[in-house]
C-alpha positions in Angstrom: 6.6 -24.7 51.1 4.7 -24.4 47.7 1.3 -24.5 49.6 1.8 -21.2 51.2 -1.0 -18.7 50.7 -0.2 -16.2 48.1 -1.0 -12.5 49.0 -1.4 -9.5 46.8 -1.3 -5.7 47.1 -2.1 -3.3 44.3 -1.0 0.4 44.4 -1.0 3.2 42.0 1.5 5.9 41.9 0.0 9.2 41.8 1.2 11.5 38.9 4.0 8.9 38.2 5.6 10.7 35.2 6.1 13.9 37.4 8.5 12.0 39.5 11.1 11.2 36.8 13.9 13.8 36.1 14.2 14.9 32.5 17.6 14.6 31.0 19.3 17.9 30.0 18.7 17.1 26.2 15.0 16.5 26.9 14.1 19.6 29.1 11.2 21.9 27.8 11.4 25.5 27.8 8.3 27.3 29.1 7.2 30.7 28.3 5.6 32.6 31.5 2.0 33.6 31.2 1.2 37.3 30.2 1.5 39.4 33.4 4.1 37.0 35.0 6.8 37.3 32.3 10.3 38.0 33.5 12.9 39.8 31.7 16.7 40.1 32.3 17.4 43.5 33.9 20.5 44.3 31.9 19.5 43.2 28.3 15.8 43.2 28.5 15.6 39.5 27.0 12.7 37.6 28.0 13.5 34.8 30.4 12.1 31.3 30.1 11.2 28.7 32.6 12.7 25.1 32.1 10.9 21.8 33.1 13.3 19.7 35.1 10.8 16.7 35.5 8.9 14.8 32.8 5.3 15.6 31.9 2.4 13.8 30.5 2.0 14.0 26.8 5.7 13.7 26.0 6.4 10.5 24.1 9.5 9.8 26.2 7.7 10.1 29.7 6.7 6.6 30.1 10.2 5.2 29.4 12.0 8.1 31.7 9.5 7.0 34.5 10.2 3.2 34.1 13.8 4.1 34.0 13.6 6.1 37.1 11.4 3.8 39.2 13.7 0.8 38.3 16.9 2.6 39.2 15.2 3.7 42.6 14.2 0.2 43.2 17.7 -1.2 42.5 19.5 1.6 44.6 17.2 1.4 47.5 16.4 -2.3 48.0 19.7 -3.7 46.7 22.3 -1.1 47.9 20.5 0.6 50.8 18.5 -2.2 52.4 20.6 -5.1 51.2 17.8 -7.2 49.6 18.5 -9.4 46.8 17.4 -7.5 43.9 16.5 -9.4 40.2 14.9 -7.6 37.4 13.5 -10.4 35.0 15.2 -10.1 31.6 12.4 -11.7 29.7 9.8 -9.2 31.3 11.4 -5.9 32.7 8.1 -5.3 34.4 8.8 -8.0 36.9 11.3 -7.6 39.7 11.9 -10.1 42.4 13.0 -8.9 45.8 14.4 -11.4 48.4 14.4 -10.6 52.0 18.0 -11.1 53.3 16.9 -12.3 56.7 14.2 -14.9 55.7 15.1 -15.6 52.0 11.4 -15.1 51.0 11.0 -13.9 47.6 8.5 -11.2 46.8 7.3 -10.1 43.4 6.9 -6.4 42.1 5.0 -6.2 38.8 5.1 -2.7 37.4 3.1 -1.4 34.5 3.4 2.4 34.1 2.0 3.6 37.4 0.5 0.5 38.5 2.4 -1.6 41.1 1.5 -5.0 42.2 3.1 -6.9 45.0 2.7 -10.5 45.4 4.3 -13.2 47.6 3.8 -15.4 50.6 5.0 -13.1 53.4 2.6 -10.1 54.2 4.9 -8.4 56.3 7.5 -8.3 53.5 4.7 -7.0 51.0 3.7 -4.2 53.6 7.3 -3.3 54.1 7.9 -3.0 50.2 4.7 -1.1 50.0 5.8 1.4 52.9 9.2 1.9 51.1 7.1 3.1 48.0 5.0 5.3 50.1 8.2 6.8 51.7 9.4 7.8 48.2 6.2 8.4 46.2 2.6 9.4 46.8 0.6 6.3 46.3 -3.0 5.2 46.6 -4.0 1.6 47.3 -6.3 -0.3 45.0 -8.3 -3.4 44.8 -6.0 -6.2 44.1 -8.8 -7.8 42.0 -8.1 -5.2 39.3 -5.1 -4.1 37.2 -5.3 -2.0 34.1 -9.0 -2.2 34.0 -8.8 -6.1 34.0 -10.7 -7.8 36.8 -9.1 -11.2 38.0 -10.4 -14.0 39.8 -8.5 -16.9 41.1 -10.2 -20.3 41.8 -9.2 -23.8 42.6 -11.0 -26.9 41.5 -11.6 -30.0 43.8 -8.1 -31.3 42.9 -6.4 -28.1 44.1 -5.8 -27.1 40.4 -5.9 -23.2 40.1 -7.2 -21.2 37.4 -7.2 -17.4 36.7 -10.3 -15.7 35.1 -10.0 -12.5 33.4 -12.7 -10.2 32.5 -13.3 -6.4 31.8 -16.7 -5.7 33.0 -16.3 -1.9 32.9 -15.1 -2.0 29.4 -18.0 -4.1 28.4 -20.5 -1.9 30.2 -19.0 1.2 28.5 -18.7 -0.1 25.0 -21.9 -2.1 24.7 -25.1 -0.3 25.0 -28.3 -1.9 24.0 -29.9 -0.2 21.0 -33.5 -0.3 20.0 -33.7 -0.5 16.2 -37.3 0.4 16.1 -36.6 4.0 16.9 -34.1 4.3 13.9 -35.4 6.3 10.9 -34.6 5.0 7.4 -32.2 8.2 6.9 -30.0 7.2 10.0 -29.3 3.6 8.8 -29.5 4.1 4.9 -32.3 1.7 4.6 -35.7 0.7 6.0 -35.7 -1.7 8.9 
């Protein structure tokens, strides 16, 4: 029934990039700090550490995290739990998961470390969220916000829905009222 109430859950995966393994050709050698350096007992050669996971600041980290997250979703939901898994070809950030017992579809929208779950079955959404929680450290957020954008859904008297988008925090941070009467001529290059 299309009139079923749609529900939404929004989560953020803590330190998302650090969960993704680094392929061998992308691993980064690290020199130990002074006082903690290690040396080979036979050769005296200085030993280095190697990062086995991705880190923030590497250009490929977002890609590796997205790849890791999607492989986990496919393996876990499709192969282990036997849910129907479909990643949208037009938008790889959208994944549809169908509960095999009920046939109800839940939607997972992933953008870097933000995950949004939407669908008509709150129990399915909570189940999906719990699966994420078992695998990753996550924190729940306000479903009205994603990526700094506030979303508000409204229906008119005819039942036609609209979504209103705004960025109140962005506006408050970037727009600061300025009193021009306090500016001096040298600050503006001209007299006001």
